[in-house]
Structures are given as C-alpha cells and as structure tokens.
Phi, psi and omega in degrees: 000132180297147183293339183269004177268139184260121179278173174056044178257148183243136177257131176242136182226135171219128180233024185280336180251183180290342176255122175283139178238128174231129180225149177238128184223174181272172177293350176267355177095004178272152184274127174269321179198145176217158178214156181208145179203157175285119187271332187060236176249024188246031179304314183296332180277328192258338190291305182298316177301324179293321177297316179297321180296313184293325175295317180295320180297329180263001181066038182246123175277149176307323186293344180254009173292134182267341181179171182228138173244132181228139175285135184255006179105194009296146179193179181282156187302309188298309183297312181296319181300315180294315182297313182289323178295321179295314180298316180294319180297316179295314182297318180295313182295325182268348181067037181243158182290151179228132175234145176253140178231146175299123176299320181299314180295324178293321177296318179293324175295320179294324176295313172081356183276135175299137178081008180290138174232153190250135177247126182231154177287148174227068186095186186290339183232334182269163177220163172236146177250127183246121173251141180305130176079006180235159174292140178300147178254129179276130177249112183281140174054232183265016180298128180272145180293139175265112183272141176278168178303130178086356180272151174221156193257136171240125185238137180231136177061035182228047178302130182068009179234010179208159180300144182304320181293326177291323177293320178298317177295324179297318179293322177295320179294320180293328176296333179259011186295317180301316179295320180294320178297317179293317183299318181275331186280328184300315177300324179290323176295322178299320177295318179295322178296319180298322182274350179071031182252148176267322171082030182283315189295327186277356185275113184235129178285155175249100183276136170282312180226146176253161177298158176304129179094000179245147175220151180272143177199124177055039176080005178234173175256120181250133181269146184215151173278349178282105185261012182289000000 
C-alpha cells in the first residue's frame, strides 16, 4: 500500500433527497471531505464519478475503505434505488461491511434541536411528517402538520410548501447529513466488523412513492398491471 493512501476510511452515501450527499470520514466518525449536488434524474450518471473524485481528492483507494454507510430514506424510488444499489455493489465487490441508516433520523440528528420533526414531500401535493421512533404520517393535499407541545419543524425539498424557517433548518440539516451518517454509522460498522458480516441482504429502502404500476408488498416491490 502506498504511503500516501489513508487506511480505515468510511464512505457515506445518501440519495434520498433531491441533493445527493457523499462523505468520506475516519474510523472515529469525523468528516475528512464531503460533497453534495442537485441530482435531478441523473443519480446513475453522477454518483459513481463523484465517489471516485472524493476518494482521489483524499488519496484513498477503494481497497482501503473499511466500510460504507448509506441512507435508506424515506425518499423517492429512483434516487434510493441508485444509492442503495451502488452501496451494495461496492460493499460486495470490496468485501466490506455495509450499514443502512434512516435518512430522516440522520437529518434530525444533524438539526440537533430537541423536539424536531421532519417534513418531506410525498409527490406533488402530499407530504409526510416523520417523528423519531414513529411511523411517518401522510398529510394529504394542503393539510398542515399538527405539532405536539415542544415540537418544531424541519422541512426538506418543500420550497413554497413549508414555512421559511423550517426550510432554512432543513438546508442546514442537509449540509450536516454526511457527518450525521458517519457519526451514527461508524459504531454499527464496528459491530459488523466484529461479527464479520457484510449486511447486504438486510438493507431495505424506505420509499415515499413508487413508480406508476408498482406496489410494495412483504418488503419487496411487486409489479402489477393494475394502475389504479
């Protein structure tokens, strides 16, 4: 191994929101370098080249990565599918452990405020409200979230559909998403390394919306001709 290559580095990936986040960190969970960009519908074109760039900028070879942390959503089908498939492919090819973390919980951790709850889009008109440790609540149309005592709102990807202060907090939380994934993911990776597991099969995305003609069932995606 070349002397300028850094061992024990962790890769973090999140593709659950409209901005892809890729971060490279140490085995202690601190961030060495991170990058973020608006993906649009080009996740498949942009993710791997961005990973290669960030590894090259830090002088880290794929072969010395110790593990991968990936955000599992909630998020849209296309972005999550690309992100998780990329993470699984890298982990399998390198034989290193992979852990999945809730993107929503990582965003709330990055926000850091007690009582913070997360608002995300669920299509062009609906939204979901995510509280830590609870199932997301679907808000149809223009229904406003009912906050409990002590709660405050963090909103992501909801320009003109959420209060300005909640959107500002959402952007700040997304800026810290890579760090939050590394901070929470490194202890889980350490456990996986101890057990000698890679963890591919158990990694399941949490989709907000599926493509037309697809429905979720028993933890898998089942295709149907019923488009109603």
